[in-house]
N, C-alpha and C positions, 0 to 999 in steps of 0.2 A: 438594302432593305432588310429591316429586322422582321423576323417571322414569329408570330405567336403560334407555337407548335400545337395547334389543335385544329381539327376540322371545324367549319362553321356550324354552330348549333343554333338553328333558327326555327321559329314557328310563325305565328301570325304577326302581321305588321300593319299598322294604321298610319298612312300618310294623311294625318288629319288636316282639317281646314285651317287650323291655326299654325301649322308647321310650314314654313316657307319652302315649299317644293313646287317649282313651276313645271307643270305638266306640259311639255312642248315637244313637238317633233322636229324642231329646228336643229340644224347641225351645230356641233360644238363650236366650230369656227365662227358661225354667225352669231351665236350667243356671246362669244368672247368679244366680238366687234361691238355688240350692243352695250356690254358692260363697260368697255373702254370709253365709249361715247358718254355713257351716263356718269362715269368717274369725272370726266372733264367738266361736267356741270354740277358736280356735287357741292353741297354747302351745308353748314350747320344752321341751327336755329329754326326760325319760322319759315324760312324760304322753302324747305321741305321738298317733297317728291315732285310737285308740279313744276317748280322752277328748274329742278335738276333735269327732269324729263324734257322740259322746254328747251333748256340749253343744249341738250344732246340732239333734240329734234332740229334746232337751229343749225347745228353743225352739219347734220345730214342735208338740210335744205341748202346751205351755202355750198356744200360740195356739188349739189345738183346744178346750181346756176353758174358756178364758176367755170365749168367746162362743158361745152356743147358735145364734145366727143364722148363724154361719159354720161350722157343723159339716161341711157337705158340702165346703166349700173346704179346711178343715183336714184332713179325712180324705184328700183328694186330695193335699195337701202331704205328709202322712205317708207315703203310698204312694210318692210321687215321691222323697222323701228316701231311703227304704229301697232303692228301685230303683237310684238313682245310687250310693249308698254301696257296695252289693254289687258293682256293675260296676267301681267304682274301686279296690276293695281290692287286687286282684292287682297293679295298677299302682303303688300306694303301696309295696307290698313290693318291687317290682322296682327302684325307685330309692333305697330306703333304703340309706344308706352311700355313695352316689355323690358324686363331687366335680364341681361346676359352677364354672367361672370365668366371672364375669359382668362385662362392661365396659359402663359407662354412657357414652353420648356426653355431652359437656359441655353440649349443648343441653338434654338431659333433666335433667341435674343442676340446671340453671338454670330448670327449669320447674315448674309446679304438679303435674305428674304423678308426681314422685319419691316423695312420701309413700305413695301407694297401692301403688306398685311395691315399696317397702320393706316394707309391710305384708304383701304376698303372699310376699316372701322370708322374712319371719318365720314365716309359716304353713308354708311348705315346709321351712324349717329344723326346725320342730317335728315334721315328718314324717320327719326323719332324713337330709335332703339337706345336704351340706356345701358351703358357699359361700365363694368368695374374690371380693371385690368390688373392681373397679378403676375408680374414677370419673375421668372426663375433666375437664380443668381449663382448656382453652385459652380458652373463652368468658369464664370468670371472670378469667383472667390479662389478657386483652385489655381487659376493662372496667376493671380496676384501673389498667392503664397509661394508659388514656384519662383516668380521673379524676385521675391524677397528672401529666397533661400530657406523657406519653411515647407513643411509637409502637411498635406490634408489628412485628417484622421476621421474615420467613420466607425461607428458601432451600430449595427443594424440599420435602421432607416435614418438615423440621426448623425449629424456631424458633431464631433467634440469641438466646441467653440472656445478655444483658449484665447488669450489676449490678442495674439497675432491674427487668429482667424476672425475674431470680432472686428478688428480694425479693417481687415480685408472685406468683411461683409458690409461694413458701413460704407467703405469706399465704393464697392461694387454697386450697392443699392442706390447710392447717390448718383453715380455716373449713369446708371440705367434709367433712373427717373428723369434726369435732365435730358437724356437722349430721346426718350419717348415724348417728353413735352416739346422738344424742338421739332420732332418729326410731325407732331400734330398741330404745330403752330401755324403753318402756312394756310392761307385761305384756299378756296378752289381755284383751279387753273382758269385764267381769263382768256385763254387763247380761243375758246370755242363759243364765246358769248359776245353779243353786241355790247359795247362798252359806253354807249351814249347815256346821258342823264346821270342821275345820282347813283353811283355804284359803290358808295362807301361800305355798304353791308358786305360787299364781296371781299373786303380786305381783312375781315376778322377771321382769325383761325378758331380752332376748337378750344373751348375753355376746359382746362384740366385742373383737377383738384387732388391734393394729397394731404395727409396729416396724420395725427396720432389716433387713427381709427382702430388700432389693434392693441388691446391690452393682453399682456402675456405674463407667465410665471416661469420661474426656472424649472427645467426638467429635473435638476438635482442629481442625486446619486442613485443609480438604478443598477441593481445586481452588482454592486461594487465598482461601477464605472461612474466617474464624476464627469458630467457633461458640461461643466463650467457655465458659460454664457449662452448655452442652447436653451431656447424657450419653447413652451407649449402655449397654444391659444387659450386665453382665459375669457376674453369677451370681444365681440365685434360690435362696434358702436353703430348700430343700425340706424338710429335716428339721424345722426349727423351725415352718414353716407347717403341716406335717402334725401336729406336736405340738399346736398350737393347735386345729386342726380336730378332733383326737381328744379334746380337752378340751371339746368341744361349743361352740366359739366360731365366730362368723362372722369371717373375716379381712378386714380392709380393707388393700389393698396400694396404697400411694401411688405416683405416678409419679416421686416424688423418690427418687433413689438416692444412695448414699454411696460415695465413692471410698476407695481404700486409704490416702490421705493425709488423710482426714477432711473432705473437701469435700462440699458438697451439690450435686448435679447434677440438672438438669431433663431427664427422659427423656420420650420419646414414649409416650403412654398405650397405644396399640395395640401398640407394641413390647413394653411391659411385660406386657400381658394375654396376647398370643400366646406370649411366652416362658414365662410362668407356666403356661399351659394345657399346653404341651409338657413343661415340667419336672415338673409334678405328674402327668402322664398322666391329665388330667381326662377324664371321660366326655363332657362338653359344654363348649363355649365359647358363651356367649350374649351377643349384642351388642344392647343396647337403644339404638336410634337414633331419630331424630325424624321418621321417615316410612317408608312402605312401599317395597319394591322392586317396581317395575312394569315391564311390557313396553311396547312402543310403542303398544299399544292401551289402555293404562291398566289392565291386568289384573294382579293380584298374581301374582308368580312364587312359587309355593308350594314348589317343590323343584328342586334341581339336584344331579346327581351331581358328584363331584369332576372327572370327565373333562369334563362339560359346562361347569362353571364355569371350568375351566382354558382350554378352547377359547374361551369368550366373552371372557375377559380378554386372551388372546393376540390376538384379533381387534382389540382396542383399543390394542395396544401402541404403535402409531404416533401415536395422538392423546392418550394418557394417560401421564404420567410414572409414576404408580403402577403401571399395567399393565406398562410397560417395566421397572420395578424388579422386579416379580414375575417376569417372564421371566428377567431376569438372575439373580435369586436361585435359581430352581429349575432353570435350564438351558435354553438354546435348543434343544438336541438333542431335547428332549421333543416338539417339534413333529412330528417324524417318528415318534416312539414312540407318539403318540396314534393315528396312522393314521386321521385324520378326513377325510372328504370334505365340505367345507363348501359349502353353497349357501344363498341367502337364503330364509328361511321354512321350512327343513326341519331335521330333527334330525340331529345328527352320526352318522356311520356309523363305528363303532369296529372296528378289526381284532381278531383273536382274542386278541392279547396285551394290548390296552389300553395302560396306561402302560408305558414302558420301565423304570421304577424306577431309572433312573440316579441320580436325586436323591431322597433321603428324609431330611427334616429329623428329626433325633433329638437330643433333649436328654440329655446324658450326666451323670446325677447332679446336675442343676442347675448344671453348670459351663459348658457351651457346646456348640456343634455341631462334630462331627468332620467336617471337609470332605474327608476321604479321603486327605490327604497327610501326616497326622501332626501338623498344626498346628490350632490352634483358631481358628475364624472369629470376626470381630468382629460378625457379624450374628447376634444372639441371638434375635431375634423379627422381626416384620414391621411396620415403621413406616409409618403413613399420616398425612397431615396437609398443612399448607401451604395455599397459595392454591388449588390444584386442589380440595381437599376443601372448603375454605370457600366456594368459588364454586358447587359442585355442578354444574359444567358437564357432568360425566360421571355424574350421579346418585350412586348409592351403589356405584360401581365400586370405590372404595378399600376399603370394608368387605368387599366380595365377594372382593377379592384377599387380604385378611387371612384370610378364612374358608378359601379354597382352600389357603393356605399352611399353616395349622395342620392341616387335614385330611390333607395330604401328610405331616405329621410324626407322625400317629398318633391325633389327636383324631378320634373317629368321627363326631361330629355338631357342626355349628355352626348356631346359630339366629340369624337377623337379624330383630329384632322392632321394630315401631313402638310406641314407648313411650307414644304418645298414646292408644292403645286401652286402655280400662279393663279391668283384670284380664288384661293381655296374657300374662303368664307362665302363669297357670292355663289360659287358653284355648288357648295353644300346646301345653302339656304334657299336658293332659287331654282334648283333643278329637282325634278321629281325623285330621282334615285340618289342624288348627292354624289360626293366623291370620297367621303370618309366613312367612319364607323359610328353608328348611332346606337346607344343603349337607352331603352325607354321603359318606364315603369307602368304606364297606364294603357298601352295599346291593346285594343280589343278585350279589355278586362271584362270577363263574364260572358264573352261572345263565343258561341260554339254551335255545332250542328245539333239539331233537336233529337230528343229521345222519346220513346213511347210515353214515359211518365209525364212529359211536358204537354201532351195534347190537351188536357183540361185547362191548363193555364193559357195556352195559345187561344183556345176557343173563347175563354172568358175575355181575353184581350181584344179579339177582333169582333166579338158579338155586337157591341154598340155601333161599329162602322157598318156591319151588315144590316142592322136595323135601320140605319139612316140612308142606306142605298149606295154608300161609297164603295163597299166591297160586295162581291157576290157571296151569297150564303153558301157555307160549306158545312157538311155534317162532320162529326168526329171521325166517322168511317172514312170520309174523303180525305180528311187531314192525315189519318193514319196511312192511307195509300201513298200520300205525298211526303211521308216522313223523311225520306232520304234527301229531299230538296229543301227542307225547312231549316231555318237558322233562328236562334233565340239569343237574347241577352238575359242572363240571370243575375240577380242581386239578392243576397241574403235569402236564397231559396225561393224567390219569387221571379216569375217571368215578367220582365218589364218592357220587352220589345221583341218583335218577331218579324220575319220576312221570308221570302222564298226565292230560290233561283232554279228555274227549270231549263236545263241545257238541251240544245238541239245540235248535236255534234256534227251531223252531216252538213248543216249550213254554217257551222262555226259561230253560232250565236246562242244567246240565252235570254229567257224572259225573267224580268224582275217583277215580283208580285207581292202584294199585301204587306208593304212596309208599315208596321203599326207600333206605336209607342204608347205606353201607359200614360194617361192624363197627368198623373203625379210626377212623371219624369220628363215631360216635354220641356223643350228649351235647354236641355243639357247636352245636346249633340248626339243623342242615341241614334237618331235617324241617319245622320251622316256616318256614324260608326258602322251601322249595318250596311249602308250603301257601299262604303269603302271596302268592307269585308267582302261583299258580293263581287265587287270589281276585281279584287285580288283573287278570289276563288275562281271567277270566270277566266282570268288570265292564266291561272295555274292549270286550268282544264284545256287550254288551247283555244278558247273562244275569243273572237275578235270584236263582236258587237253585242251590246245589250239592247233589248227593246222592252216596251211595256205598253199596257193599255190603261187609260185613266179617264175618268169623267170629271173629277173635281180637284185634282192635285197637280195639274200640269205645271203651274208656276214653280213649285218646289223643285221639280225635276229639271226644268229649263235652266234654272239658276245653277244647277250642278252638271251642266254640259249636255243634256239631252235636247234634241231638236225634233220638231214634228215631221212625220213621214206619212206615206200612204200605206194602205193595207197590203200593197204589193210587196212591201219590204218584210212582211211577216211571213215566217215559214208556212208552207202550204199545209202541213200537218196541223199547225196551230190555227190557221184561218178557218178550218172546217168546224172548229169548236167555238168560234166567236159568236156571241149573242148580239147580232146586229141591231136589235131593238134598243140596246143600251146606248147606242151611238157614241161609243168610246172613241177617244182620240188616241192616235198611235205616235209613239216617240221612240227614238233610237239614239244610241251613243256609241261611237267607235272607241274602242279601248286602246290606250297607248301601250306600246311594248313595255313589259315589266322586267327590268334588269336588276331588281333589288336582291334577287337570290332568296326571297322569302318563300317558305313552304307553308301551306295551310293543311290542316288535318281533316280527315274524315270524308265520307259520302262520295257518291258518284263514281265509285270504283267498281 
């Protein structure tokens, strides 16, 4: 296992409602059994999740009736399947139609783990997720060169692609594309479904598309080094890729680009993948690598905010060429914009403004980055590679730099996953805490504990709800007394949402109160953001249950996991203060264990 030599630098984390993280107390072995059954019934096209689930359910049912001696076990399996399917269904819906760019490291392409990963991609494609696959090739190219008595040459992040290397690159890319197409071609397994009637639709594999989607230009001579047929990304053909995705195809995007003069150019795989994710406006970039990202203690780093990842990379700028290139690409001035106070073993302390936003990578219609002076930059994506990456002296710092780069450009989530873990995609996307490392750009943006200067803004926000009777009236003095329990979301100096968490440590529970969102910002997920922040905060405090009193918003909370309870479930100290004449309803939610390693700042100390 390669180690990223840094302690995890983490702060707030939002497991938002659009991120497929299945909050379940089920054991890992039981979840693995569920996904195995679901794989057996997976299919592409319109068949979708219902038929896939039905096929897996049929499998469980047939097991139940085939053997009387296993009745109890089968009945348990049936109940388990129904439970997991019902929990997962909202998350299937959330990601249907999303676009994921997935880059395989060349080590994984060259490993026995690739077939099972592609099997899960086929399953997820059948559930309506759109995939662009970018396979790495450097391992295969180097092997071909060795077989042909030639030597691989690297300078910095790039390969020097002489005529022998170019031929090896063409051969490797062709073999890999054909291999992936072959692995995606079989239809779903028919062993777990009833095969009577018209079953022609079961025999169709996944449609795969590839083509000259990547325009490139020669890297040329840089600092006296002639890179020969090494290319840089010039343009991603967004419209034609989108057309293929809309036709229900999985797109394979080779790292071989084509110049305006008809030449084949060998481009850096990560430069292609990051440029593609930015150009398409993908919801996720997923990097399948051949090991986990660990801290100095050997523990998995599950989550990094963009700010935390940026700071970690900058700390390595003097010892890592990749880190130095990242700083050069995004701007040295952002060191002050971050406002971080760095000390060993502690989390970064961000100022109120966070990033200075001087640099923001934006792909303009698939053509290139506007660098602010009216010219188009030659840096279309973020290239990683060369001897630093091959040696792994800095662990997976290169991949982390690429993740931070695309997050800054607008891709909200980047997942770095160990491809040697069986079912890694399903485990990362459908479990609450995942099994890989996620870098995210928008989690809890603007969400923080309230300050004294926020009181007028909070009062202005909740006043209409007080006047309508939805909330109990509170004076500014009462709000000030509760300041340590108040949470706000700030945008451009304005308080746009607020809430409160009142902990009862003896009973290990907390009260959620007064979740309020500005009318101008409703429908943007701010309420969910606040509630998720509250749940993380409560878990970090050792609380196990949340409860609330409501008269008119019960439906919203029920859909988010709360269930009605009696007043006896409310702590005695709180019961004494309840105004029974309001006839409020009582709701509670048991919090799931939080193993994400996320720390939240402030208050209740």
